[in-house]
N, C-alpha and C positions, 0 to 999 in steps of 0.2 A: 429354155432352162430345164434342168432336171428337178422335178417336183419332190423327189425323195432325198435329194442332196447326196446321193451316192457317188456320182461322178466328180463333183467338186472335191469331196473329201478324198476320194481315191486318187485324183490327179495331184492334189496337194501332198498326199502321203508319198506318192511315187517320186515327186520332186524332192521331198525331204530325204527319203531313203537314198536316192541317187546322189544327193549332196553328201550324205554321211559316208557313202562308200568311197568318195574321193576326198574326204576331209584332210587326210594326211598329206596328200599331194598339194592341195590348196594351201594348207598352212605352211608347208615347207617352201613353196615357191614364192610366198608373199612376205617372207622375212618376219620382222617383229609384229607387223600388222595383221598377219595371217589369222590368229585366233579371233581378233576383233572383227575382221571381215567375215569369218566363218559364222560368228554369232549374228552378225547383221543379216547374212543370207538366210540363216535359219529363221530368224524373226520374220523376215520378208516372206518366206515360204509359208509360214503359219498364218500370217496376216492376209495372204493371197486367197485363202480358202473362202472367206465371206465374199470376196470380189468375184471369185470363180462361179459363185451361185448364179450370177447374172449372165454367164456365157452360154452359148448354144451347146447342146449335148454333143453335137458332131465334133466341135472343136475340142471339147473335153475328152471325148473318145480318142481323138487323134493324139492329144498330149499324153494321155495315160498309156496308150499303146507305144508311143515313141519313148516315153520315160522307161517303160518296162523293157523295151529292146535295148536301150542305152545301158540300163542296169545289168542286163545279161551280158552285153558286150564288155562292160567294165570288169565284171567278175571273171569272165573268160580270159581277158587279156592280162589280168593280174595273176593268173594261175601259172606257176613256174614252168611246167612242161610246155604249155602253149607259148609262153614267152621265148623259151629256147627254140621251139620248132619254127617260130616265125622270125627269129633273130631280133627280138626286141631287147634293147639294152636294159641293164639294171637301173633302178632308180638312182638319180644322181645324188651326190652328197648334199646336205642341207646348206643353205646360205650361211656364211659366217655370222656368228652371233645368235644363231637360232639352234636350239637343241634338236637332236635327232629323235626325241621322244614323240610318241603318237599324240596327235591333237586330241583334246578331250571331246568325248561324245556329248550329244545333247543332254543325255541323262546326267552325265557328270556335271555339266554346266548348270543344270537345274538344281541338282543337289548342292552345288557350291553356292548358288544364289540363295537357296533356302537357308543354308548355314549362315550366310552373311546377314540375311534379314533377322535371323534369330540371335545374332551377335556372337556367333561361334567363329573360331579360327578356321580360315579356309586355305591358307597357303603358308609356306615357310617364312616369308617375310612378316606376315602378321603374327606368326608364332614367336618370332624373334622380338618383334615390337612389344608383344604382350609380356614376354619374359623380361625384357629390359625395363618395362614399366613396373613389374612386380619387384624387381631388384631395387629400383630407385625408391619405391614405396617402402621396402624393408629398410633401406639405408636411412631414409628420412625418419622412419619410426624409431630406429635405433638411436639416431642423433637426438631425437626428441626425448627418448627415455634417458639417455646419458645426460642431457641437459637438465632434465627433471631430477635425476639422482644427484648431480652436482649442486643444484639449487637446494635440494633437501639436505645434503651434507653441510652446505654453507649455513643453512638455517640452524641445523643441529649444533654446529660449532659456535654460532652466535648465541644460541640458547645456553650452551655449556659455559661460554665465557660470561654470559649474564648471570648464570647460576653461581659460577665461581666468584664473581664480584659480590653477589648477594650472599653467598655462602660465607665469605670472609666477614662481611659485616654482621651477619647473623652469629657467626662464631665469636666475633668480638663483642657482639651485643650482650649475650648472656654473661660473659666474663665481666663486662663493665657493670651489668646489673647486679651480679653477685658482689661486686666490690661495693656497690652502693648500699646493698643490703647489710653488709657487714658494718 
């Protein structure tokens, strides 16, 4: 084992970088489950680093060198002039039902997770749900305000009717009193 833990971290890092370089191909070829598989592989790669600390340094040197050469090969074969020179075809169209957008990077996924933990909106569907909730809340508050206004108006009408009744008796009252006085 490497006492300084340089080789396990380096090997894990090269695995993660190698996977990030081919994330779009992995997500496009896996259909709707592509982003979920990509996140699973990312997590597995990160969790492998503590396990790699128990491996022999020779094995970690081999994996690191192999991952580095694979990254160089992947970068070279994605370069358009090299693809044309070697007769490599263009990337096929995505699987139906899957958008042709790039798969989110690990930093995008971490930022999205942090927003979700903080209760912030992370995607369009959540934004729409939040908007719909706010519209429904406004509708309910308007309905409650209208109901309160109607109830207040009814109470005012009842009070006016009650005043009108008592007003008539009061009006009649003094005239009858004045008649008595005379």
